[in-house]
C-alpha positions as a printed Julia matrix, in Angstrom:
583×3 Matrix{Float64}:
  -7.51   22.53   11.06
 -10.84   21.31   12.39
 -14.06   22.98   11.31
 -15.19   24.28   14.72
 -15.66   27.94   13.92
 -19.39   27.97   14.78
 -18.94   26.62   18.29
 -21.96   28.52   19.6
 -24.22   26.23   17.61
 -22.84   23.1    19.21
 -22.45   21.79   22.69
 -19.0    22.88   23.83
 -18.47   19.76   25.9
 -19.21   17.51   22.92
 -16.89   19.49   20.7
 -14.09   19.35   23.25
 -14.62   15.62   23.72
 -14.52   15.07   19.96
 -11.33   17.08   19.58
  -9.78   15.2    22.51
 -10.56   11.85   20.86
  -9.0    12.97   17.59
  -5.91   14.35   19.29
  -5.41   11.11   21.25
  -5.85    9.05   18.07
  -3.2    11.24   16.46
  -0.84   10.68   19.39
  -1.13    6.93   18.75
  -0.72    7.2    14.98
   2.35    9.4    15.29
   4.13    6.66   17.26
   4.49    4.79   13.98
   8.07    5.04   12.68
   6.72    5.36    9.15
   4.63    8.39   10.15
   7.62    9.9    11.94
   9.68    9.39    8.8
   7.05   11.14    6.67
   7.09   14.05    9.12
  10.84   14.37    8.77
  11.61   13.11   12.28
  14.33   10.55   12.94
  12.67    7.63   14.76
  14.2     6.9    18.15
  13.06    3.3    17.8
  12.37    1.03   14.86
   9.01   -0.7    14.28
   7.75   -2.86   17.15
   6.15   -6.2    16.17
   5.87   -7.96   19.54
   2.7    -9.37   21.08
   3.08   -6.86   23.94
   2.92   -4.01   21.41
  -0.18   -5.53   19.8
  -1.8    -5.7    23.24
  -0.92   -2.08   23.99
  -2.29   -0.8    20.68
  -5.44   -2.89   21.05
  -6.1    -1.29   24.43
  -5.75    2.16   22.83
  -8.16    1.18   20.06
 -10.77   -0.16   22.48
 -10.53    2.96   24.62
 -11.05    5.23   21.62
 -14.05    3.18   20.48
 -15.65    3.46   23.94
 -15.17    7.21   23.91
 -16.66    7.48   20.43
 -19.7     5.49   21.54
 -20.16    7.77   24.53
 -19.81   10.96   22.5
 -22.92   13.11   22.31
 -24.61   12.35   18.99
 -25.69   15.94   18.36
 -24.74   17.39   14.96
 -21.09   18.29   14.55
 -19.36   20.36   11.87
 -18.89   18.25    8.76
 -15.1    18.14    8.8
 -15.01   17.24   12.5
 -17.56   14.47   11.98
 -15.54   13.19    9.0
 -12.39   13.01   11.11
 -14.25   11.12   13.85
 -15.4     8.58   11.27
 -11.78    8.02   10.28
 -10.81    7.66   13.95
 -13.45    4.95   14.34
 -12.15    3.09   11.3
  -8.54    3.17   12.48
  -9.49    2.36   16.1
 -11.39   -0.72   14.93
  -8.21   -1.9    13.23
  -6.04   -1.22   16.28
  -8.51   -2.9    18.63
  -8.13   -6.24   16.82
  -4.35   -6.46   16.81
  -3.9    -8.54   19.99
  -6.72  -10.94   19.08
  -5.3   -11.43   15.58
  -1.59  -11.28   16.42
  -0.68  -14.92   15.84
  -2.71  -15.05   12.63
  -1.97  -11.65   11.07
   0.15   -8.75   12.29
   0.23   -5.06   11.42
   3.94   -4.07   11.66
   3.37   -0.32   11.27
  -0.06    0.13   12.88
  -1.55    1.33    9.59
  -4.04   -1.47    8.89
  -1.67   -3.4     6.64
  -1.89   -6.91    8.09
   0.56   -9.64    7.07
   0.16  -13.37    7.62
   3.89  -14.11    7.96
   6.54  -11.51    8.68
   9.51  -12.81    6.62
   7.75  -12.09    3.32
   8.31   -9.46    0.65
   5.27   -7.21    1.09
   5.14   -7.5     4.9
   8.59   -7.8     6.44
  10.4    -6.9     3.22
   8.55   -3.6     3.14
   9.39   -2.97    6.82
  13.09   -3.7     6.24
  13.18   -1.39    3.24
  11.64    1.39    5.35
  14.25    0.8     8.06
  17.04    0.9     5.49
  15.73    4.21    4.16
  15.68    5.62    7.7
  19.27    4.59    8.35
  20.51    5.72    4.93
  19.09    9.2     5.51
  20.08    9.48    9.19
  21.48   13.0     9.72
  24.88   13.19   11.41
  24.76   16.84   12.44
  25.64   17.11   16.13
  27.45   15.39   18.97
  25.56   12.3    20.06
  24.23   11.42   16.61
  26.73    8.57   16.29
  25.44    7.09   19.56
  21.85    7.45   18.38
  22.7     5.7    15.12
  24.41    2.85   16.96
  21.33    2.51   19.17
  19.16    2.15   16.06
  21.54   -0.5    14.71
  21.15   -2.45   17.96
  17.38   -1.95   17.7
  17.52   -3.42   14.19
  18.74   -6.67   15.73
  15.8    -6.55   18.15
  13.39   -6.15   15.23
  14.85   -9.15   13.4
  14.58  -11.27   16.55
  10.92  -10.28   16.95
  10.32  -11.6    13.43
  11.92  -14.88   14.51
   9.98  -15.05   17.78
   6.65  -14.54   16.07
   7.44  -17.18   13.44
   8.26  -19.63   16.25
   5.13  -18.66   18.17
   2.99  -19.23   15.1
   4.55  -22.68   14.63
   3.66  -23.56   18.24
   0.06  -22.77   17.27
   0.25  -24.89   14.09
   0.45  -21.82   11.87
   3.4   -22.48    9.57
   4.31  -20.97    6.23
   3.48  -23.12    3.24
   6.55  -24.87    1.87
   6.71  -22.68   -1.22
   6.77  -19.54    0.93
   9.43  -20.95    3.27
  11.86  -21.18    0.38
  11.14  -17.63   -0.74
  11.42  -16.32    2.83
  14.82  -17.96    3.2
  15.98  -16.3     0.0
  14.66  -12.91    1.15
  16.37  -13.12    4.55
  19.59  -14.32    2.92
  19.57  -11.39    0.5
  18.89   -8.93    3.31
  21.77  -10.34    5.36
  24.12  -10.25    2.37
  23.38   -6.57    1.78
  23.18   -5.34    5.36
  26.8    -4.13    5.62
  26.39   -1.93    2.59
  23.1    -0.58    3.98
  24.39    0.19    7.48
  27.92    1.38    6.74
  28.28    5.15    6.99
  30.59    6.95    4.56
  33.21    9.37    5.83
  31.45   12.2     3.99
  28.38   11.81    6.22
  30.51   12.19    9.36
  32.53   15.3     8.51
  30.45   17.62   10.73
  30.84   15.71   14.01
  33.44   13.87   16.08
  33.26   10.19   15.2
  36.26    8.55   16.85
  35.85    4.77   17.06
  32.41    4.98   15.46
  33.23    2.83   12.43
  34.88    0.2    14.62
  31.87    0.04   16.96
  29.47   -0.07   14.0
  31.39   -3.0    12.51
  31.25   -4.78   15.86
  27.49   -4.34   16.14
  26.9    -5.58   12.61
  29.12   -8.6    13.24
  27.91   -9.48   16.75
  24.25   -8.41   16.63
  22.79   -7.9    13.15
  24.3   -10.82   11.24
  23.64  -13.32   14.08
  20.04  -12.07   14.25
  19.61  -12.79   10.53
  21.22  -16.22   11.08
  18.67  -16.95   13.82
  15.83  -15.87   11.53
  17.06  -18.15    8.75
  17.61  -21.02   11.2
  14.02  -20.55   12.35
  13.04  -21.68    8.85
  15.26  -24.77    9.01
  14.67  -28.05    7.23
  12.86  -29.23   10.36
  10.43  -26.32    9.99
  10.16  -27.0     6.25
   9.34  -30.69    6.83
   6.3   -29.71    8.94
   5.2   -26.86    6.67
   1.95  -27.41    4.73
   1.75  -27.88    0.99
  -1.51  -25.89    0.88
  -1.63  -22.11    0.79
  -4.14  -19.63    2.16
  -5.14  -18.35    5.58
  -8.29  -20.49    5.62
  -6.33  -23.67    6.37
  -5.45  -22.43    9.87
  -7.88  -22.6    12.79
  -9.91  -19.37   12.78
  -8.3   -18.23    9.55
 -11.49  -18.08    7.48
 -13.14  -15.86   10.08
 -10.16  -13.49   10.18
 -10.1   -13.38    6.38
 -13.76  -12.4     6.23
 -12.92   -9.45    8.49
  -9.85   -8.58    6.4
 -12.12   -8.38    3.35
 -14.22   -5.75    5.13
 -11.13   -3.95    6.44
  -9.37   -3.68    3.08
 -12.44   -2.91    0.97
 -14.2    -0.9     3.75
 -17.39   -2.46    2.33
 -19.83   -4.95    3.83
 -18.95   -7.72    1.38
 -18.37  -11.43    1.89
 -15.49  -13.27    0.21
 -18.04  -15.04   -1.98
 -19.49  -11.73   -3.17
 -16.03  -10.38   -3.97
 -15.19  -13.57   -5.86
 -18.36  -13.27   -7.97
 -17.66   -9.63   -8.78
 -14.2   -10.56   -9.93
 -15.43  -13.25  -12.3
 -18.03  -10.91  -13.81
 -15.51   -8.14  -14.3
 -12.97  -10.47  -15.88
 -15.56  -11.37  -18.5
 -16.02   -7.68  -19.36
 -12.26   -7.17  -19.68
 -11.93  -10.22  -21.93
 -14.59   -8.8   -24.26
 -12.76   -5.45  -24.43
  -9.48   -7.23  -25.25
 -11.22   -9.15  -28.03
 -12.38   -5.86  -29.51
  -8.86   -4.39  -29.62
  -7.38   -7.51  -31.2
 -10.11   -7.3   -33.81
  -9.25   -3.62  -34.35
  -5.65   -4.67  -34.98
  -6.78   -7.48  -37.29
  -5.24  -10.07  -35.01
  -6.68  -13.57  -35.22
  -4.86  -14.78  -32.1
  -6.02  -15.29  -28.52
  -4.91  -13.13  -25.58
  -1.91  -15.24  -24.6
  -0.55  -15.43  -28.15
  -1.12  -11.72  -28.7
   0.86  -10.83  -25.56
   3.64  -13.19  -26.66
   3.69  -11.28  -29.97
   3.94   -7.96  -28.11
   6.83   -9.35  -26.06
   8.8    -9.72  -29.3
   7.93   -6.25  -30.62
  10.94   -3.91  -30.09
   8.65   -0.86  -30.03
   7.42   -1.95  -26.59
  10.66   -3.25  -25.09
  13.44   -1.72  -23.01
  16.46   -3.84  -22.18
  18.19   -1.5   -19.71
  17.26    0.29  -16.51
  17.58    3.64  -18.28
  15.39    2.37  -21.09
  12.66    1.42  -18.61
  13.02    4.79  -16.89
  12.59    6.54  -20.25
   9.42    4.56  -20.89
   7.9     5.85  -17.62
   8.85    9.4   -18.57
   7.11    9.04  -21.92
   3.8     8.83  -20.07
   4.73   11.4   -17.43
   5.4    13.89  -20.22
   2.16   12.97  -21.97
   0.02   13.92  -18.96
   1.72   17.18  -17.97
   0.14   19.53  -20.54
  -3.32   18.06  -19.87
  -3.27   17.98  -16.08
  -4.73   21.42  -15.39
  -7.76   20.64  -17.56
  -9.03   18.19  -14.95
  -7.48   19.17  -11.61
  -7.36   22.48   -9.78
  -3.96   22.09   -8.16
  -0.74   20.24   -8.78
   1.23   19.2    -5.67
   4.42   21.0    -4.76
   6.33   17.73   -4.36
   8.02   16.49   -7.52
   8.02   12.85   -8.61
   9.97   10.29  -10.57
  11.09    6.67  -10.81
  14.06    4.64   -9.54
  15.01    0.94   -9.47
  13.8    -1.3    -6.64
  16.42   -2.45   -4.08
  18.07   -5.59   -5.39
  17.1    -7.7    -2.35
  13.4    -7.27   -3.2
  13.55   -7.85   -6.96
  12.92  -11.6    -6.75
   9.9   -11.17   -4.47
   8.03   -8.07   -5.73
   6.31   -8.16   -9.11
   6.45   -4.49  -10.01
   7.54   -2.35   -7.06
   6.02    0.29   -4.8
   5.45    4.02   -4.49
   7.6     5.8    -1.88
   5.88    8.94   -0.55
   7.55   12.38   -0.41
   8.72   13.49    3.02
  11.19   15.76    4.77
  14.66   15.1     3.43
  13.18   13.08    0.55
  11.16   15.71   -1.28
  10.11   13.7    -4.34
   7.59   10.89   -4.57
   9.37    7.94   -6.17
   8.0     4.81   -7.81
  10.61    2.09   -7.24
  10.28   -0.29  -10.21
  11.49   -3.86  -10.59
  14.1    -3.4   -13.32
  14.91   -7.11  -13.48
  11.29   -7.92  -14.28
  10.47   -5.04  -16.61
  13.47   -5.52  -18.9
  12.19   -8.99  -19.79
   8.74   -8.18  -21.18
   6.69   -5.86  -23.33
   5.96   -2.56  -21.62
   2.55   -1.81  -23.1
   1.25   -1.56  -19.53
   3.75    1.08  -18.35
   1.36    3.91  -19.13
  -1.27    2.39  -16.83
   1.36    1.71  -14.17
   2.64    5.31  -14.39
  -0.79    6.86  -13.99
  -1.6     4.5   -11.09
   1.65    4.98   -9.17
   2.5     8.62   -9.9
   0.24   11.25  -11.49
  -2.7    11.44  -11.27
  -2.64    8.39   -8.97
  -0.7     7.75   -5.77
   1.59   10.76   -6.02
  -1.23   13.24   -6.55
  -3.19   11.77   -3.64
  -0.38   11.38   -1.12
   1.35   14.68   -1.92
  -1.82   16.78   -1.81
  -2.94   15.04    1.38
   0.42   15.81    3.05
   0.41   19.4     1.77
  -3.19   20.16    2.79
  -2.88   22.51    5.79
  -6.64   22.32    6.44
  -6.42   18.66    7.47
  -5.78   17.58   11.04
  -2.46   15.64   11.19
  -4.45   12.48   11.89
  -5.99   12.89    8.44
  -2.75   14.03    6.77
  -0.82   10.91    7.69
  -3.51    8.26    7.56
  -3.72    5.31    5.22
  -6.93    3.66    3.96
  -6.18    0.86    1.53
  -9.5     0.98   -0.35
  -9.15    4.71   -0.96
  -5.4     4.71   -1.7
  -5.54    1.93   -4.25
  -9.05    2.76   -5.43
  -8.04    6.32   -6.29
  -4.88    5.12   -8.05
  -6.87    2.7   -10.21
  -9.52    5.34  -10.89
  -6.65    7.59  -12.04
  -5.31    4.92  -14.41
  -8.81    4.41  -15.81
  -9.37    8.17  -16.12
  -6.14    8.49  -18.11
  -7.78    6.3   -20.73
 -10.96    8.39  -20.7
  -8.95   11.48  -21.66
  -6.99    9.7   -24.39
  -3.57    9.21  -22.79
  -3.34    5.63  -24.09
  -2.85    6.74  -27.67
  -2.06    3.45  -29.4
  -4.28    0.32  -29.43
  -1.4    -1.59  -27.82
  -1.37    0.9   -24.94
  -5.09    0.46  -24.46
  -4.47   -3.28  -24.47
  -1.78   -2.74  -21.86
  -4.28   -0.86  -19.7
  -6.69   -3.78  -20.02
  -3.86   -6.16  -19.13
  -3.25   -4.19  -15.93
  -6.97   -4.15  -15.26
  -7.08   -7.92  -15.73
  -4.04   -8.38  -13.49
  -5.71   -6.45  -10.66
  -9.21   -7.83  -11.22
  -7.81  -11.35  -11.24
  -6.95  -10.77   -7.58
 -10.62  -10.64   -6.63
 -10.92  -14.21   -7.86
  -7.68  -15.84   -6.75
  -7.22  -14.04   -3.41
 -10.64  -15.19   -2.23
 -10.19  -18.51   -4.01
  -6.94  -19.49   -2.29
  -7.74  -18.06    1.13
 -11.23  -19.37    1.82
 -12.8   -21.06   -1.2
 -10.49  -24.07   -1.34
  -8.41  -23.2    -4.4
  -4.95  -24.73   -4.6
  -1.95  -22.62   -5.52
  -1.76  -24.28   -8.94
  -5.45  -23.71   -9.63
  -4.96  -20.01   -8.87
  -1.86  -19.86  -11.03
  -3.65  -21.58  -13.9
  -6.45  -19.02  -13.63
  -3.87  -16.23  -13.71
  -2.11  -17.79  -16.71
  -5.4   -17.95  -18.57
  -6.68  -14.5   -17.67
  -4.08  -12.07  -16.33
  -1.55  -11.74  -19.15
   1.25  -11.87  -16.55
   4.6   -13.55  -17.0
   5.32  -16.79  -15.17
   7.69  -15.02  -12.76
   5.0   -12.47  -11.92
   2.37  -15.15  -11.41
   4.63  -16.99   -8.98
   5.4   -13.97   -6.8
   1.89  -12.49   -6.91
   0.11  -15.73   -6.03
   2.27  -15.98   -2.9
   1.57  -12.37   -2.05
  -2.16  -13.05   -1.9
  -2.05  -16.4    -0.13
   0.97  -16.23    2.21
   1.95  -12.6     2.57
  -0.85   -9.99    2.87
  -4.18  -11.8     2.3
  -7.08   -9.54    1.4
  -5.0    -6.42    0.72
  -5.19   -6.87   -3.05
  -9.0    -6.7    -3.04
  -9.02   -2.94   -2.5
  -7.96   -1.84   -5.98
 -10.82   -2.88   -8.2
 -13.58   -2.38   -5.64
 -12.31    1.05   -4.63
 -12.08    2.36   -8.19
 -15.57    1.14   -9.05
 -16.95    2.95   -6.0
 -15.22    6.23   -6.87
 -16.45    6.06  -10.45
 -19.97    5.45   -9.13
 -19.76    8.53   -6.9
 -18.65   10.58   -9.9
 -21.62    9.52  -11.97
 -23.99   10.22   -9.06
 -22.58   13.75   -8.74
 -22.9    14.19  -12.51
 -26.57   13.14  -12.44
 -27.35   15.39   -9.5
 -25.59   18.52  -10.77
 -26.4    18.12  -14.46
 -24.89   20.95  -16.5
 -23.19   22.36  -13.4
 -21.06   19.22  -13.03
 -17.33   19.85  -13.38
 -14.7    17.11  -13.22
 -12.39   19.46  -11.34
 -14.99   19.82   -8.6
 -15.39   16.06   -8.28
 -11.66   15.45   -8.14
 -11.27   18.24   -5.58
 -13.99   16.66   -3.43
 -12.36   13.22   -3.51
  -8.79   14.43   -3.0
  -9.48   17.33   -0.67
 -10.63   15.2     2.25
  -7.67   12.82    2.16
  -7.92    9.05    2.47
 -11.25    7.84    3.84
 -13.17    4.56    4.06
 -15.38    4.23    0.98
 -18.74    4.76    2.79
 -17.36    7.9     4.44
 -16.01    9.15    1.11
 -19.51    8.7    -0.33
 -20.96   10.71    2.57
 -18.42   13.47    1.95
 -19.02   13.58   -1.82
 -22.77   13.87   -1.17
 -22.05   16.79    1.18
 -19.89   18.49   -1.45
 -22.55   17.9    -4.1
 -25.14   19.68   -1.94
 -22.72   22.53   -1.34
 -22.15   22.94   -5.07
 -25.88   22.88   -5.73
 -26.46   25.63   -3.17
 -23.6    27.73   -4.53
 -25.06   27.27   -8.01
 -28.44   28.66   -6.93
 -26.79   31.76   -5.5
 -25.11   32.48   -8.79
């Protein structure tokens, strides 16, 4: 609901123009299959990753930007102005898609640009979303079987668009590094091997409708369309392709790549920072984390260095779980620890429940930890999908930090309250701003430590290990993409500073340099900004400062670029000051 109740104080034409811009931006955003899924709608078409689609969306973005520039600059109600700021941010992202298409592509139109599509965090994430759509497809009325078969055929189209873009990039001398080619082949092979299980529909799902010949036609489409499409994608990464693939990693090696990366830094952090500035901040912050780790080892009377101490923790049965259920129980330890404390710091708990589940097997070799899956119609709980294969092989001293980042009071609290907030325009409800999303989640993990939820020194060390893992990204992401770092130099830095296992280092270093460059910078710059806004509100309000008010201000507006969040928090601070005087 837009804040336009005092229309008499504003130019009606400007208000109507502003609302029209927002509504048109929403019409574009709601085309995204992922947004449709979150709204509970069954997409009629799967994600579109063609150059023609990038051109279309760029035209929409440019049109919205022109209309924003022409909009009367007279004062507007705060919430309306805030929404227009978000429209400008998203339109800037859309407007670049055609120009950037052969370098980076945004498969879902949400500002999540990937360098190469057949990678875990870009295409792998898209495929997982598609699989979820098909697994939850409702067979409730006549014609649903035909609609499902149409989506299966569209799946083949999506795979072929992956292949076409990979070939088009190669024609422009943009080829995956050799190390990523091998991982992409493995990912595509695993997806093909599991596709029958994903697409096959059980008899129980079909009991309500006539489904004569459906299973036979589905089998035919899998055999004649889907599996050949995967074969073409794998063949596109043939030994001939591999022979011409570069040894180096990073977007900066391709013509124009450094310039695109500099813009990706601004997009993902929403801050006016250069890669060099981000790199320097990362190094400085890593030094602070190292000092804090030293202090905990001293507290535990350990004379070892960080690497040896983590190796010791890996052998400690108190911090290990060797089964999926054991890992799940570890997450619930920290979920249960927060629950009785939550209402002390937040006004409202979301209606949507939350929990954890294992990551799909096809993604376990490519994703370090996993990802948070938002609640939606037909899928009421927010779920963190964890990498069971990875987590059963190491100490889990970091699971508390991971829980508070991914679930409550991190991603789940943000996404669920944003979706449930009836005061937000749908454009705000279903938007995604990387710096806010990840910044809030990291702020939440840090805040959990402030209120004592990491009870043991080892758990505090685990939090620092997660902090180091994420802060390390500021150094190696910028290092590999534009500052000339080799893959091995980045991996050596991660071995020395991150506390990660070798398997994690190998997948994560590819994520930054070959998969979604720049995305990983949002976490540790976003959380620092949010903490800074909190301390500014505390200084301004003095004794009237209340953590619940700050958290309500940050969460109540939904995801925003960091400068716009600052503007909103300042507005809320003034409102609280005025309400305080009246009391």
